[in-house]
Every structure is written in C-alpha cells, then in structure tokens.
DSSP file (Angstrom, degrees, kcal/mol; ACC not computed):
  #  RESIDUE AA STRUCTURE BP1 BP2  ACC     N-H-->O    O-->H-N    N-H-->O    O-->H-N    TCO  KAPPA ALPHA  PHI   PSI    X-CA   Y-CA   Z-CA
    1    1 A M              0   0    0      0, 0.0     2,-0.2     0, 0.0     0, 0.0   0.000 360.0 360.0 360.0 140.3  -69.0   34.2    5.0
    2    2 A R        -     0   0    0      0, 0.0     0, 0.0     0, 0.0     0, 0.0  -0.546 360.0-162.3 -86.0 145.5  -67.1   33.0    8.0
    3    3 A R        -     0   0    0     -2,-0.2     3,-0.1     3,-0.0     2,-0.0  -0.963  25.4-109.3-123.8 145.6  -67.6   29.7    9.7
    4    4 A P        -     0   0    0      0, 0.0     2,-0.1     0, 0.0     0, 0.0  -0.353  43.5 -94.4 -69.5 153.8  -66.5   28.7   13.2
    5    5 A L        -     0   0    0      1,-0.0     2,-0.5    -2,-0.0     0, 0.0  -0.388  37.2-143.3 -66.8 143.7  -63.7   26.2   13.6
    6    6 A L        -     0   0    0     -2,-0.1     2,-0.5    -3,-0.1     3,-0.3  -0.923   4.9-148.7-112.1 135.4  -64.7   22.7   14.0
    7    7 A L  S    S-     0   0    0     -2,-0.5    -2,-0.0     1,-0.2     0, 0.0  -0.900  73.6  -9.7-105.5 126.8  -62.9   20.3   16.3
    8    8 A H        -     0   0    0     -2,-0.5    -1,-0.2     1,-0.1     0, 0.0   0.981  64.3-179.4  52.3  73.8  -62.7   16.6   15.4
    9    9 A N        +     0   0    0     -3,-0.3     2,-0.3     2,-0.1    -1,-0.1   0.217  58.0  74.2 -87.3  16.7  -65.2   16.5   12.6
   10   10 A H  S    S-     0   0    0      3,-0.0     3,-0.1     1,-0.0    -3,-0.0  -0.827  92.5 -91.4-125.5 165.8  -64.6   12.7   12.2
   11   11 A R        -     0   0    0     -2,-0.3    -2,-0.1     1,-0.1     2,-0.1  -0.486  53.2 -95.6 -75.7 148.3  -65.7    9.7   14.2
   12   12 A P        -     0   0    0      0, 0.0     2,-0.4     0, 0.0    -1,-0.1  -0.368  36.8-136.0 -66.3 139.3  -63.3    8.6   16.9
   13   13 A L        -     0   0    0     -3,-0.1     2,-0.2    -2,-0.1     3,-0.0  -0.754  18.6-116.9 -96.7 142.6  -61.0    5.7   15.8
   14   14 A A        -     0   0    0     -2,-0.4     2,-0.4     1,-0.1    -1,-0.0  -0.485  29.3-110.9 -76.2 146.3  -60.3    2.8   18.1
   15   15 A I        -     0   0    0     -2,-0.2     2,-0.2     1,-0.1    -1,-0.1  -0.636  35.8-116.4 -77.5 130.6  -56.8    2.3   19.4
   16   16 A K        -     0   0    0     -2,-0.4     2,-0.3    -3,-0.0    -1,-0.1  -0.477  36.8-169.2 -70.1 135.3  -55.3   -0.9   17.9
   17   17 A Q        -     0   0    0     -2,-0.2     2,-0.4     2,-0.0    -3,-0.0  -0.914  10.2-157.3-125.4 151.5  -54.6   -3.5   20.5
   18   18 A S        -     0   0    0     -2,-0.3    -2,-0.0     0, 0.0     0, 0.0  -0.972  22.0-122.0-128.3 146.7  -52.7   -6.7   20.3
   19   19 A I        -     0   0    0     -2,-0.4     2,-0.0     1,-0.0    -2,-0.0  -0.747  35.3-123.5 -86.6 124.1  -53.0   -9.7   22.5
   20   20 A P        -     0   0    0      0, 0.0     2,-0.5     0, 0.0    -1,-0.0  -0.331  16.0-125.9 -70.4 149.4  -49.6  -10.5   24.1
   21   21 A K        -     0   0    0     -2,-0.0     2,-0.4     2,-0.0     0, 0.0  -0.825  23.5-158.1 -94.3 129.7  -48.0  -13.9   23.7
   22   22 A F        -     0   0    0     -2,-0.5     2,-0.4     4,-0.0     0, 0.0  -0.885   1.8-158.8-108.2 138.5  -47.1  -15.6   26.9
   23   23 A E    >   -     0   0    0     -2,-0.4     3,-0.9     1,-0.1    -2,-0.0  -0.951  14.2-145.4-117.4 137.7  -44.4  -18.3   27.2
   24   24 A E  T 3  S+     0   0    0     -2,-0.4     2,-0.4     1,-0.3    -1,-0.1   0.899  99.9  43.0 -66.4 -41.6  -44.3  -20.8   30.0
   25   25 A D  T 3  S+     0   0    0      2,-0.1    -1,-0.3     0, 0.0     2,-0.2  -0.318  81.8 163.0-102.7  50.6  -40.5  -21.0   30.1
   26   26 A F    <   -     0   0    0     -3,-0.9    -4,-0.0    -2,-0.4    -2,-0.0  -0.493  19.5-167.2 -72.8 134.3  -39.8  -17.3   29.7
   27   27 A N    >   -     0   0    0     -2,-0.2     3,-1.2     3,-0.1    -2,-0.1  -0.982  13.2-155.3-122.8 117.4  -36.2  -16.2   30.6
   28   28 A P  T 3  S+     0   0    0      0, 0.0    -1,-0.1     0, 0.0    -2,-0.0   0.722  93.6  58.6 -67.9 -18.3  -35.7  -12.4   31.0
   29   29 A D  T 3  S+     0   0    0      2,-0.1     2,-0.3     0, 0.0     0, 0.0   0.674  93.5  80.4 -81.9 -16.1  -32.0  -12.8   30.2
   30   30 A K  S <  S-     0   0    0     -3,-1.2     2,-0.5     1,-0.0    -3,-0.1  -0.710  79.4-129.6 -95.2 141.2  -32.6  -14.4   26.8
   31   31 A H        -     0   0    0     -2,-0.3     2,-0.6     8,-0.0    -2,-0.1  -0.776  20.4-154.0 -90.6 126.6  -33.5  -12.3   23.8
   32   32 A Y        +     0   0    0     -2,-0.5     3,-0.1     2,-0.0    -2,-0.0  -0.882  22.9 162.2-104.2 124.1  -36.6  -13.6   21.9
   33   33 A D        -     0   0    0     -2,-0.6     6,-0.1     1,-0.1    -2,-0.0  -0.960  30.0-153.7-140.0 120.9  -36.9  -12.8   18.3
   34   34 A P  S    S+     0   0    0      0, 0.0     2,-0.9     0, 0.0     3,-0.1   0.798  82.1  81.4 -66.0 -25.5  -39.3  -14.8   16.1
   35   35 A N     >  -     0   0    0      1,-0.2     4,-2.2    -3,-0.1     5,-0.2  -0.720  66.7-165.1 -83.4 107.7  -37.1  -14.1   13.0
   36   36 A R  H  > S+     0   0    0     -2,-0.9     4,-2.7     1,-0.2     5,-0.2   0.883  85.3  51.9 -63.3 -41.0  -34.3  -16.7   13.3
   37   37 A E  H  > S+     0   0    0      1,-0.2     4,-2.6     2,-0.2    -1,-0.2   0.929 111.6  46.2 -63.1 -44.8  -32.1  -15.0   10.7
   38   38 A R  H  > S+     0   0    0      2,-0.2     4,-2.5     1,-0.2    -1,-0.2   0.893 112.8  50.4 -65.3 -39.2  -32.3  -11.7   12.5
   39   39 A A  H  X S+     0   0    0     -4,-2.2     4,-2.2     2,-0.2    -2,-0.2   0.918 111.9  47.5 -64.2 -43.3  -31.7  -13.4   15.9
   40   40 A E  H  X S+     0   0    0     -4,-2.7     4,-2.5     2,-0.2    -2,-0.2   0.901 111.8  50.8 -64.7 -40.3  -28.6  -15.2   14.5
   41   41 A L  H  X S+     0   0    0     -4,-2.6     4,-2.5     2,-0.2    -2,-0.2   0.911 110.3  48.8 -63.7 -42.3  -27.3  -11.9   12.9
   42   42 A A  H  X S+     0   0    0     -4,-2.5     4,-2.3     2,-0.2    -1,-0.2   0.896 111.1  51.0 -63.8 -39.3  -27.7  -10.1   16.3
   43   43 A K  H  X S+     0   0    0     -4,-2.2     4,-2.2     2,-0.2    -2,-0.2   0.924 111.7  46.5 -63.6 -44.6  -25.9  -12.9   18.0
   44   44 A L  H  X S+     0   0    0     -4,-2.5     4,-2.7     2,-0.2    -2,-0.2   0.887 111.1  52.3 -65.6 -39.0  -23.0  -12.8   15.5
   45   45 A K  H  X S+     0   0    0     -4,-2.5     4,-2.6     2,-0.2    -2,-0.2   0.921 110.0  48.6 -62.3 -43.2  -22.9   -9.0   15.8
   46   46 A A  H  X S+     0   0    0     -4,-2.3     4,-2.3     2,-0.2    -2,-0.2   0.910 112.5  48.2 -63.7 -41.8  -22.6   -9.2   19.6
   47   47 A E  H  X S+     0   0    0     -4,-2.2     4,-2.6     2,-0.2    -2,-0.2   0.914 111.6  50.0 -64.9 -41.7  -19.9  -11.8   19.4
   48   48 A H  H  X S+     0   0    0     -4,-2.7     4,-2.7     2,-0.2    -2,-0.2   0.912 110.6  49.8 -61.8 -42.8  -18.0   -9.7   16.8
   49   49 A K  H  X S+     0   0    0     -4,-2.6     4,-2.4     2,-0.2    -1,-0.2   0.911 111.0  49.4 -62.4 -42.8  -18.3   -6.6   19.1
   50   50 A R  H  X S+     0   0    0     -4,-2.3     4,-2.2     2,-0.2    -2,-0.2   0.920 112.6  47.3 -62.5 -44.8  -17.0   -8.7   22.1
   51   51 A E  H  X S+     0   0    0     -4,-2.6     4,-2.6     2,-0.2    -2,-0.2   0.904 111.4  51.1 -63.6 -41.9  -14.1  -10.0   20.0
   52   52 A R  H  X S+     0   0    0     -4,-2.7     4,-2.6     2,-0.2    -2,-0.2   0.907 109.5  50.0 -64.0 -41.5  -13.2   -6.5   18.7
   53   53 A K  H  X S+     0   0    0     -4,-2.4     4,-2.3     2,-0.2    -1,-0.2   0.916 111.3  49.3 -62.1 -42.4  -13.3   -5.1   22.3
   54   54 A G  H  X S+     0   0    0     -4,-2.2     4,-2.3     2,-0.2    -2,-0.2   0.910 111.4  48.8 -62.5 -42.6  -10.9   -7.9   23.4
   55   55 A A  H  X S+     0   0    0     -4,-2.6     4,-2.5     2,-0.2    -2,-0.2   0.911 111.1  49.9 -64.2 -42.0   -8.6   -7.2   20.5
   56   56 A M  H  X S+     0   0    0     -4,-2.6     4,-2.4     2,-0.2    -1,-0.2   0.899 109.7  51.7 -63.1 -40.0   -8.5   -3.5   21.2
   57   57 A R  H  X S+     0   0    0     -4,-2.3     4,-2.3     2,-0.2    -2,-0.2   0.924 111.0  47.4 -61.8 -44.7   -7.8   -4.2   24.9
   58   58 A E  H  X S+     0   0    0     -4,-2.3     4,-2.7     1,-0.2    -2,-0.2   0.900 110.9  51.6 -64.1 -40.8   -4.9   -6.4   23.9
   59   59 A L  H  X S+     0   0    0     -4,-2.5     4,-2.7     2,-0.2    -1,-0.2   0.902 109.8  49.6 -63.2 -40.3   -3.6   -3.8   21.5
   60   60 A R  H  X S+     0   0    0     -4,-2.4     4,-2.5     2,-0.2    -2,-0.2   0.922 111.1  49.6 -63.6 -42.7   -3.7   -1.2   24.2
   61   61 A K  H  X S+     0   0    0     -4,-2.3     4,-2.4     1,-0.2    -2,-0.2   0.934 112.7  47.2 -60.0 -46.0   -1.8   -3.5   26.6
   62   62 A D  H  X S+     0   0    0     -4,-2.7     4,-2.7     1,-0.2    -2,-0.2   0.912 111.6  50.3 -62.9 -42.8    0.8   -4.2   23.9
   63   63 A A  H  X S+     0   0    0     -4,-2.7     4,-2.4     1,-0.2    -1,-0.2   0.902 111.0  49.0 -63.7 -40.6    1.2   -0.5   23.1
   64   64 A N  H  X S+     0   0    0     -4,-2.5     4,-2.4     2,-0.2    -1,-0.2   0.905 111.4  49.9 -64.6 -40.7    1.6    0.4   26.8
   65   65 A F  H  X S+     0   0    0     -4,-2.4     4,-2.5     2,-0.2    -2,-0.2   0.936 111.8  47.5 -63.1 -46.3    4.3   -2.4   27.2
   66   66 A V  H  X S+     0   0    0     -4,-2.7     4,-2.5     1,-0.2    -2,-0.2   0.911 112.0  50.5 -61.8 -42.4    6.2   -1.1   24.1
   67   67 A A  H  X S+     0   0    0     -4,-2.4     4,-2.3     2,-0.2    -1,-0.2   0.905 110.4  49.7 -63.2 -41.2    6.0    2.5   25.4
   68   68 A R  H  X S+     0   0    0     -4,-2.4     4,-2.4     2,-0.2    -2,-0.2   0.919 111.7  48.4 -63.0 -43.1    7.3    1.4   28.8
   69   69 A E  H  X S+     0   0    0     -4,-2.5     4,-2.5     2,-0.2    -2,-0.2   0.912 111.5  49.4 -64.2 -42.2   10.2   -0.5   27.2
   70   70 A Q  H  X S+     0   0    0     -4,-2.5     4,-2.4     1,-0.2    -1,-0.2   0.902 111.6  49.4 -63.4 -40.0   11.1    2.4   25.0
   71   71 A L  H  X S+     0   0    0     -4,-2.3     4,-2.5     2,-0.2    -2,-0.2   0.904 110.3  50.6 -65.0 -41.0   11.1    4.7   28.0
   72   72 A K  H  X S+     0   0    0     -4,-2.4     4,-2.4     2,-0.2    -2,-0.2   0.927 111.5  47.8 -62.4 -44.7   13.3    2.3   30.0
   73   73 A E  H  X S+     0   0    0     -4,-2.5     4,-2.5     1,-0.2    -2,-0.2   0.906 111.8  50.2 -62.0 -41.8   15.8    2.2   27.1
   74   74 A K  H  X S+     0   0    0     -4,-2.4     4,-2.8     2,-0.2    -2,-0.2   0.908 110.3  49.7 -64.1 -41.8   15.8    6.0   26.8
   75   75 A K  H  X S+     0   0    0     -4,-2.5     4,-2.5     2,-0.2    -1,-0.2   0.913 111.6  48.7 -63.7 -41.9   16.4    6.4   30.5
   76   76 A E  H  X S+     0   0    0     -4,-2.4     4,-2.3     2,-0.2    -2,-0.2   0.921 112.9  47.8 -62.7 -43.3   19.3    3.9   30.4
   77   77 A K  H  X S+     0   0    0     -4,-2.5     4,-2.3     1,-0.2    -2,-0.2   0.918 113.2  47.9 -63.3 -44.1   20.8    5.7   27.4
   78   78 A D  H  X S+     0   0    0     -4,-2.8     4,-2.7     1,-0.2    -2,-0.2   0.881 110.6  51.8 -64.6 -38.2   20.4    9.1   29.1
   79   79 A A  H  X S+     0   0    0     -4,-2.5     4,-2.4     2,-0.2    -2,-0.2   0.909 110.1  48.7 -65.8 -41.3   21.9    7.8   32.3
   80   80 A A  H  X S+     0   0    0     -4,-2.3     4,-2.3     2,-0.2    -2,-0.2   0.916 112.8  48.1 -63.6 -42.4   25.0    6.4   30.4
   81   81 A Y  H  X S+     0   0    0     -4,-2.3     4,-2.8     2,-0.2    -2,-0.2   0.923 111.5  49.9 -62.8 -44.2   25.3    9.8   28.6
   82   82 A E  H  X S+     0   0    0     -4,-2.7     4,-2.8     2,-0.2    -2,-0.2   0.899 110.4  50.4 -61.8 -41.7   25.1   11.7   32.0
   83   83 A K  H  X S+     0   0    0     -4,-2.4     4,-2.2     2,-0.2    -1,-0.2   0.927 112.6  46.0 -62.5 -45.6   27.7    9.4   33.5
   84   84 A K  H  X S+     0   0    0     -4,-2.3     4,-2.3     2,-0.2    -2,-0.2   0.913 113.1  50.4 -62.8 -43.2   30.1   10.0   30.6
   85   85 A Y  H  X S+     0   0    0     -4,-2.8     4,-2.6     1,-0.2    -2,-0.2   0.926 110.7  48.3 -62.0 -46.7   29.4   13.7   30.7
   86   86 A R  H  X S+     0   0    0     -4,-2.8     4,-2.6     1,-0.2    -1,-0.2   0.888 110.5  52.0 -63.1 -39.1   30.1   14.0   34.4
   87   87 A R  H  X S+     0   0    0     -4,-2.2     4,-2.3     2,-0.2    -1,-0.2   0.922 111.2  47.0 -63.0 -43.8   33.3   12.0   34.1
   88   88 A L  H  X S+     0   0    0     -4,-2.3     4,-2.6     2,-0.2    -2,-0.2   0.916 112.4  49.4 -64.4 -42.5   34.5   14.3   31.3
   89   89 A I  H  X S+     0   0    0     -4,-2.6     4,-2.8     1,-0.2     5,-0.2   0.922 111.6  49.1 -61.9 -43.9   33.6   17.4   33.4
   90   90 A A  H  X S+     0   0    0     -4,-2.6     4,-2.5     1,-0.2    -1,-0.2   0.902 111.4  49.8 -63.1 -40.3   35.4   16.0   36.4
   91   91 A E  H  X S+     0   0    0     -4,-2.3     4,-2.2     2,-0.2    -2,-0.2   0.922 112.5  46.5 -63.7 -44.7   38.5   15.3   34.3
   92   92 A I  H  X S+     0   0    0     -4,-2.6     4,-2.6     2,-0.2    -2,-0.2   0.917 113.2  49.0 -64.9 -42.9   38.5   18.8   32.8
   93   93 A Q  H  X S+     0   0    0     -4,-2.8     4,-2.4     2,-0.2    -2,-0.2   0.894 110.7  50.9 -65.1 -38.6   38.0   20.4   36.2
   94   94 A G  H  X S+     0   0    0     -4,-2.5     4,-2.4     2,-0.2    -1,-0.2   0.911 111.0  48.5 -63.0 -41.6   40.9   18.3   37.7
   95   95 A E  H  X S+     0   0    0     -4,-2.2     4,-2.5     2,-0.2    -2,-0.2   0.912 111.0  50.0 -64.5 -42.6   43.1   19.3   34.8
   96   96 A E  H  X S+     0   0    0     -4,-2.6     4,-2.5     1,-0.2    -2,-0.2   0.901 110.2  51.5 -62.5 -39.7   42.2   23.0   35.4
   97   97 A G  H  X S+     0   0    0     -4,-2.4     4,-2.3     2,-0.2    -2,-0.2   0.916 110.2  48.2 -63.3 -43.5   42.9   22.6   39.1
   98   98 A R  H  X S+     0   0    0     -4,-2.4     4,-2.5     1,-0.2    -2,-0.2   0.910 112.3  49.4 -63.1 -41.5   46.4   21.1   38.4
   99   99 A E  H  X S+     0   0    0     -4,-2.5     4,-2.4     1,-0.2    -2,-0.2   0.905 110.5  50.3 -63.6 -41.2   47.1   23.9   35.9
  100  100 A A  H  X S+     0   0    0     -4,-2.5     4,-2.3     2,-0.2    -2,-0.2   0.906 111.8  47.6 -65.1 -40.7   46.0   26.5   38.4
  101  101 A K  H  X S+     0   0    0     -4,-2.3     4,-2.6     2,-0.2    -2,-0.2   0.904 111.6  50.2 -66.2 -41.2   48.3   25.0   41.2
  102  102 A A  H  X S+     0   0    0     -4,-2.5     4,-2.5     1,-0.2    -2,-0.2   0.908 110.8  50.1 -63.2 -40.2   51.2   24.8   38.8
  103  103 A Y  H  X S+     0   0    0     -4,-2.4     4,-2.4     2,-0.2    -2,-0.2   0.920 110.6  49.3 -63.4 -43.6   50.6   28.5   37.9
  104  104 A E  H  X S+     0   0    0     -4,-2.3     4,-2.5     2,-0.2    -2,-0.2   0.906 111.7  49.0 -63.4 -42.2   50.5   29.5   41.5
  105  105 A R  H  X S+     0   0    0     -4,-2.6     4,-2.6     2,-0.2    -2,-0.2   0.925 112.7  47.3 -62.3 -44.6   53.8   27.5   42.3
  106  106 A E  H  X S+     0   0    0     -4,-2.5     4,-2.3     2,-0.2    -2,-0.2   0.897 111.2  51.9 -64.8 -38.3   55.5   29.1   39.3
  107  107 A K  H  X S+     0   0    0     -4,-2.4     4,-2.2     2,-0.2    -2,-0.2   0.921 112.2  45.5 -62.9 -45.0   54.2   32.6   40.4
  108  108 A K  H  X S+     0   0    0     -4,-2.5     4,-2.1     1,-0.2    -2,-0.2   0.900 111.4  53.1 -65.0 -40.3   55.6   32.1   43.9
  109  109 A F  H  X S+     0   0    0     -4,-2.6     4,-1.1     1,-0.2    -2,-0.2   0.906 111.1  45.9 -62.2 -41.9   58.9   30.8   42.6
  110  110 A R  H  X S+     0   0    0     -4,-2.3     4,-1.0     1,-0.2    -1,-0.2   0.869 111.5  51.5 -69.8 -37.2   59.3   33.9   40.4
  111  111 A Q  H  < S+     0   0    0     -4,-2.2     3,-0.3     1,-0.2    -1,-0.2   0.863 108.1  53.4 -67.4 -33.3   58.4   36.2   43.2
  112  112 A G  H  < S+     0   0    0     -4,-2.1    -1,-0.2     1,-0.2    -2,-0.2   0.787 103.8  56.5 -71.1 -27.5   61.0   34.5   45.4
  113  113 A K  H  <        0   0    0     -4,-1.1    -1,-0.2     1,-0.2    -2,-0.2   0.784 360.0 360.0 -74.0 -29.2   63.8   35.0   42.8
  114  114 A K     <        0   0    0     -4,-1.0    -1,-0.2    -3,-0.3    -2,-0.1   0.485 360.0 360.0 -70.4 360.0   63.4   38.8   42.7
C-alpha cells in the first residue's frame, strides 16, 4: 500500500549559537589566535614567505644583471668581428681594384703595340 511523502518528520533543531568575545584593546591589523603555538607557527611561516620572496627578487636581479653583461660582451665580440671582417673585405676589394687597373693598363699597352 502506498503512503504519501512526509516532509520533516522530526522536531526542529535549534541553531547553535556562541556568544562572541569582545576585547577592549582590539586591533583589526593584528591576528588573534588563542593557540599560542599555532600563532607562532603562522608568524614564522609569514616571515619565511617574506624572506623567500626577497631572495627570489634578488636572484632575479642577479640573473638579469648577468644576462645584460653577457649580452654586452657578445655585442663587443660581434663588433670586433665585424670590424675585422670589413677591413679584410676592403683589403680584398682594393687588391682586386689594383689588379683590374693593372690589367686595363696592360691591355691598352698591348693594343698600342699592334
């Protein structure tokens, strides 16, 4: 045999309430924890996190400085290589020019003899 559904077949339970603790010298910036060990641990964790962030910041600064110095050295090395390369090219082109002029003079000299 079917029975209709029943809603809340138990007596209502009261909501648990707690009376708040008020402190006369309350500071909203300060963390209040009645457990001293847990409060000390949280304080140490925060200090450790702050120190780690500072160390990471310093490491990033150092890495950027090293990268800048390496880039500067590479640019100087490349500039020296480029200067040497251009000097060699100019020397070769000058030599080719002298050879071409000598060839033209000799060609004119031979044409004049005929």
